C-alpha positions as CSV (number, residue, x, y, z in Angstrom):
1,M,56.3,-55.6,-88.7
2,F,57.2,-59.3,-88.4
3,T,58.1,-59.5,-92.1
4,N,60.6,-56.6,-91.7
5,R,62.0,-58.3,-88.6
6,L,62.6,-61.4,-90.7
7,G,64.8,-59.3,-93.0
8,D,66.6,-57.8,-90.0
9,V,67.4,-61.4,-88.8
10,G,68.9,-62.1,-92.2
11,L,71.1,-59.1,-92.0
12,I,72.2,-59.8,-88.5
13,L,73.0,-63.4,-89.4
14,S,75.2,-62.3,-92.3
15,I,77.1,-59.9,-90.1
16,G,77.5,-62.6,-87.4
17,L,78.8,-65.1,-90.0
18,L,81.4,-62.6,-91.3
19,I,82.5,-62.0,-87.7
20,T,82.9,-65.7,-87.1
21,I,84.9,-66.1,-90.3
22,G,87.0,-63.1,-89.5
23,Q,87.0,-61.7,-93.0
24,W,84.9,-58.9,-94.4
25,R,85.7,-59.3,-98.0
26,L,83.0,-61.5,-99.4
27,S,84.7,-61.9,-102.8
28,V,87.5,-63.9,-101.2
29,I,85.2,-66.1,-99.0
30,E,84.5,-69.3,-100.9
31,G,82.0,-71.5,-99.2
32,A,80.4,-69.1,-96.7
33,G,80.2,-66.3,-99.3
34,V,77.0,-67.9,-100.7
35,C,75.4,-68.1,-97.3
36,V,76.2,-64.5,-96.6
37,C,74.8,-63.4,-99.9
38,L,71.6,-65.4,-99.3
39,F,71.2,-63.8,-95.9
40,V,71.7,-60.3,-97.3
41,M,69.2,-61.1,-100.1
42,L,66.7,-62.2,-97.4
43,G,66.9,-58.8,-95.8
44,A,66.8,-57.0,-99.1
45,L,63.8,-58.9,-100.5
46,T,61.7,-58.4,-97.3
47,K,62.6,-54.7,-97.2
48,S,61.6,-54.2,-100.8
49,A,58.5,-56.4,-100.5
50,Q,59.4,-58.8,-103.2
51,Y,57.6,-62.1,-103.6
52,P,56.9,-64.0,-101.4
53,F,57.3,-61.2,-98.8
54,S,55.1,-58.7,-100.7
55,S,51.9,-58.9,-98.6
56,W,53.0,-56.3,-96.0
57,L,53.3,-53.3,-98.4
58,P,49.6,-53.0,-99.5
59,L,48.5,-53.5,-95.8
60,A,50.7,-50.5,-94.8
61,M,48.5,-48.1,-96.7
62,A,46.7,-47.2,-93.5
63,A,49.3,-44.5,-92.9
64,P,48.6,-40.9,-93.9
65,T,49.2,-40.2,-97.6
66,P,52.2,-37.8,-97.2
67,V,53.9,-40.5,-95.0
68,S,53.1,-43.1,-97.7
69,A,54.5,-40.8,-100.4
70,L,57.8,-40.6,-98.5
71,V,58.1,-44.2,-97.2
72,H,56.7,-46.1,-100.2
73,S,58.4,-44.2,-103.0
74,S,62.0,-43.3,-101.9
75,T,63.0,-44.6,-98.4
76,L,61.8,-47.8,-96.9
77,V,60.9,-50.0,-99.9
78,T,63.9,-48.9,-101.9
79,A,66.3,-49.7,-99.1
80,G,66.5,-53.4,-100.2
81,V,67.2,-52.5,-103.8
82,Y,69.9,-50.1,-102.7
83,L,71.4,-52.8,-100.5
84,L,71.6,-55.2,-103.4
85,I,73.1,-52.5,-105.6
86,R,75.9,-52.0,-103.1
87,F,76.4,-55.8,-102.8
88,F,76.2,-56.4,-106.6
89,P,80.0,-56.7,-107.2
90,V,80.0,-59.5,-104.7
91,M,76.7,-61.2,-105.6
92,V,77.6,-61.3,-109.3
93,V,80.3,-63.9,-108.4
94,H,77.6,-66.2,-107.0
95,T,75.2,-67.4,-109.7
96,E,72.7,-68.7,-107.0
97,A,72.0,-65.1,-105.9
98,I,71.4,-63.9,-109.4
99,F,69.0,-66.8,-110.1
100,I,67.0,-65.9,-107.0
101,I,66.8,-62.2,-108.0
102,T,65.7,-63.3,-111.5
103,L,63.0,-65.5,-110.2
104,T,61.5,-63.1,-107.6
105,R,61.3,-60.1,-109.9
106,R,59.4,-62.1,-112.6
107,L,56.8,-63.2,-110.1
108,T,56.6,-59.7,-108.4
109,I,56.0,-57.8,-111.7
110,V,53.2,-60.1,-112.9
111,L,51.4,-60.7,-109.6
112,A,51.6,-57.1,-108.6
113,G,50.2,-56.0,-111.9
114,L,47.3,-58.4,-111.7
115,A,46.5,-57.4,-108.1
116,A,46.5,-53.7,-109.0
117,F,44.2,-54.2,-112.0
118,V,41.4,-55.7,-109.8
119,E,41.9,-53.5,-106.8
120,M,39.4,-50.7,-106.0
121,D,41.3,-49.0,-103.1
122,F,43.1,-46.0,-104.5
123,K,46.2,-46.2,-102.3
124,K,46.5,-50.0,-102.6
125,I,46.6,-49.6,-106.4
126,I,49.6,-47.3,-106.0
127,A,51.2,-49.7,-103.5
128,Y,50.9,-52.6,-106.0
129,S,52.4,-50.4,-108.7
130,T,55.3,-49.8,-106.3
131,L,55.8,-53.5,-106.1
132,S,55.8,-53.8,-109.9
133,Q,58.4,-51.0,-110.2
134,L,60.6,-52.6,-107.6
135,G,60.5,-55.7,-109.7
136,V,61.8,-53.7,-112.6
137,M,64.7,-52.5,-110.5
138,M,65.4,-56.1,-109.6
139,L,65.1,-57.0,-113.3
140,A,67.9,-54.5,-114.1
141,L,70.1,-56.1,-111.3
142,G,69.4,-59.5,-112.8
143,L,70.6,-58.2,-116.1
144,G,73.9,-57.0,-114.6
145,R,73.0,-53.3,-114.8
146,P,73.2,-51.9,-111.3
147,V,73.6,-48.3,-112.6
148,L,70.4,-48.6,-114.6
149,S,68.6,-50.0,-111.6
150,F,69.7,-47.0,-109.5
151,F,68.6,-44.6,-112.2
152,H,65.1,-46.1,-112.2
153,L,65.1,-46.0,-108.4
154,L,65.6,-42.2,-108.6
155,S,63.1,-41.5,-111.3
156,H,60.5,-43.8,-109.7
157,A,60.9,-41.8,-106.4
158,M,59.8,-38.6,-108.3
159,F,56.8,-39.7,-110.2
160,K,55.5,-42.1,-107.5
161,A,55.7,-39.4,-104.8
162,L,53.7,-37.2,-107.2
163,I,51.0,-39.9,-107.6
164,F,50.7,-40.2,-103.8
165,I,50.4,-36.5,-103.4
166,C,47.7,-36.2,-106.0
167,A,45.9,-39.2,-104.6
168,G,46.0,-37.6,-101.1
169,T,44.3,-34.5,-102.5
170,Y,41.5,-36.6,-104.0
171,I,41.0,-38.5,-100.7
172,F,41.0,-35.2,-98.7
173,Y,38.3,-33.7,-100.9
174,H,36.1,-36.9,-100.8
175,I,35.8,-37.1,-97.0
176,H,38.8,-39.5,-96.7
177,A,37.3,-42.1,-99.0
178,Q,39.8,-44.2,-101.0
179,D,37.4,-46.2,-103.2
180,L,37.7,-45.4,-106.9
181,R,34.0,-45.8,-107.3
182,I,33.5,-42.8,-105.0
183,I,36.2,-40.5,-106.3
184,G,34.5,-38.8,-109.2
185,N,35.1,-36.4,-112.0
186,I,36.8,-33.4,-110.5
187,V,38.8,-32.1,-113.4
188,D,36.9,-28.8,-113.4
189,C,37.6,-28.2,-109.7
190,L,41.1,-29.5,-109.4
191,P,42.8,-29.1,-112.8
192,I,46.3,-28.8,-111.4
193,T,46.0,-32.0,-109.4
194,Q,44.5,-33.8,-112.3
195,L,47.3,-32.7,-114.6
196,G,49.9,-33.9,-112.1
197,F,48.2,-37.2,-111.7
198,I,48.1,-37.7,-115.5
199,I,51.7,-36.8,-116.0
200,S,52.9,-39.1,-113.1
201,N,50.8,-42.0,-114.5
202,L,52.2,-41.5,-118.0
203,A,55.7,-41.5,-116.5
204,L,54.8,-44.7,-114.6
205,C,53.7,-46.3,-117.9
206,G,57.0,-45.3,-119.6
207,F,55.4,-42.7,-122.0
208,P,58.1,-41.4,-124.4
209,F,60.1,-38.3,-123.3
210,L,59.1,-38.6,-119.6
211,S,61.5,-39.8,-116.9
212,G,60.0,-43.2,-116.6
213,F,60.6,-43.8,-120.3
214,Y,64.4,-43.2,-120.0
215,S,64.7,-45.5,-117.0
216,K,62.2,-48.3,-117.8
217,D,62.5,-48.7,-121.6
218,P,66.2,-49.7,-121.5
219,V,65.5,-52.4,-118.9
220,Y,62.7,-54.0,-120.9
221,E,64.6,-53.7,-124.2
222,L,67.7,-55.4,-122.7
223,R,65.6,-58.2,-121.2
224,V,63.6,-58.9,-124.4
225,N,66.6,-58.8,-126.7
226,E,68.8,-60.9,-124.5
227,S,66.1,-63.5,-123.6
228,R,66.0,-66.6,-125.7
229,N,63.1,-68.0,-123.7
230,F,59.7,-67.1,-125.0
231,I,58.0,-67.6,-121.6
232,V,60.4,-65.2,-119.9
233,A,59.9,-62.6,-122.7
234,F,56.1,-63.1,-122.4
235,F,56.0,-62.5,-118.7
236,I,58.1,-59.3,-119.1
237,V,55.9,-57.9,-121.8
238,F,52.8,-58.9,-119.9
239,G,54.0,-57.1,-116.8
240,L,54.6,-53.9,-118.9
241,L,51.0,-54.2,-120.4
242,M,49.5,-54.6,-116.9
243,T,51.3,-51.4,-115.8
244,A,49.6,-49.5,-118.6
245,M,46.2,-51.1,-118.0
246,Y,45.9,-50.4,-114.2
247,S,47.3,-46.9,-114.7
248,I,44.7,-46.1,-117.4
249,R,42.0,-47.7,-115.3
250,S,42.8,-45.5,-112.3
251,M,42.9,-42.4,-114.5
252,A,39.6,-43.3,-116.1
253,F,37.8,-43.7,-112.8
254,S,39.1,-40.4,-111.4
255,Q,38.5,-38.5,-114.7
256,L,35.2,-40.0,-115.9
257,G,33.5,-41.1,-112.8
258,P,30.4,-39.3,-111.4
259,K,30.8,-36.5,-108.8
260,N,29.9,-38.3,-105.6
261,Q,30.3,-37.4,-101.9
262,V,32.3,-34.2,-102.4
263,S,33.4,-32.5,-99.2
264,L,32.1,-29.1,-98.2
265,N,35.7,-27.8,-98.0
266,C,37.0,-25.1,-100.4
267,F,37.0,-27.2,-103.6
268,R,39.7,-25.4,-105.6
269,N,43.5,-25.7,-106.3
270,N,44.1,-22.4,-104.5
271,V,46.1,-23.6,-101.5
272,L,49.9,-23.3,-101.8
273,Y,50.7,-26.5,-100.0
274,F,48.4,-28.4,-102.5
275,T,49.9,-27.0,-105.6
276,F,53.6,-26.4,-104.9
277,P,54.5,-30.1,-104.4
278,I,52.7,-31.0,-107.7
279,F,54.6,-28.4,-109.7
280,F,57.9,-29.4,-108.1
281,L,57.6,-33.2,-108.5
282,G,55.9,-32.8,-111.9
283,R,59.0,-31.0,-113.2
284,L,61.2,-33.8,-111.9
285,A,58.8,-36.4,-113.5
286,V,59.0,-34.8,-116.9
287,V,62.8,-34.6,-117.1
């Protein structure tokens, strides 16, 4: 809550500074334009949980899974990215703002990938993957491609909501346990949920001919081709590999783990409100 309030303070300060100047066109403001852009970026980075304001997003996983699917895939955390996309024509004039975006997204992609790879809480792994994908959107902005960033924002909302819905079904059938070591092999009982989880994770990894491939691959390709710094290219490729590794790890635990602590509920994919969201979001994740 306090982290988000810090971002609100940045937005309020930017508005107050513009009122003091008496000019709303940031492109014609010379000295104060940098300050306004920095305040706007402060609000955007806190809303999107970019480094060093990324600690609040994994801690917010105490909410119910459907709420997490809405808030952490397409509404709250993407508000900061959308704000930067709208302000991009103004921010591109100020190189300081682009440098901060470039620095934060590198750290966010790598650190979120490492944290997800060692995490055992199912929903926190998904939260860290959200941080990594927000870093990819920031990466597209740093490359000067706001349309590509918005495209990945839309595709990420589809497959990440599907991951949350499938994870919520697993948690429901395992007595609300979120530990990957408890969630066992349920492919025979929940084949539709398992299929949706596999498709969404493949889209997250950027598997060819899925939605994540068309939105992520151009970003990484542009970054690697345009970068003349080996360290920058290494961090980008390393972040991509970490995304694949923690996705495969979560799929392996849920697919190959032992059947432990299964609830006494009806253990089948025969309830409409369990299967319809998977089919709907799965169709959007494929194309």
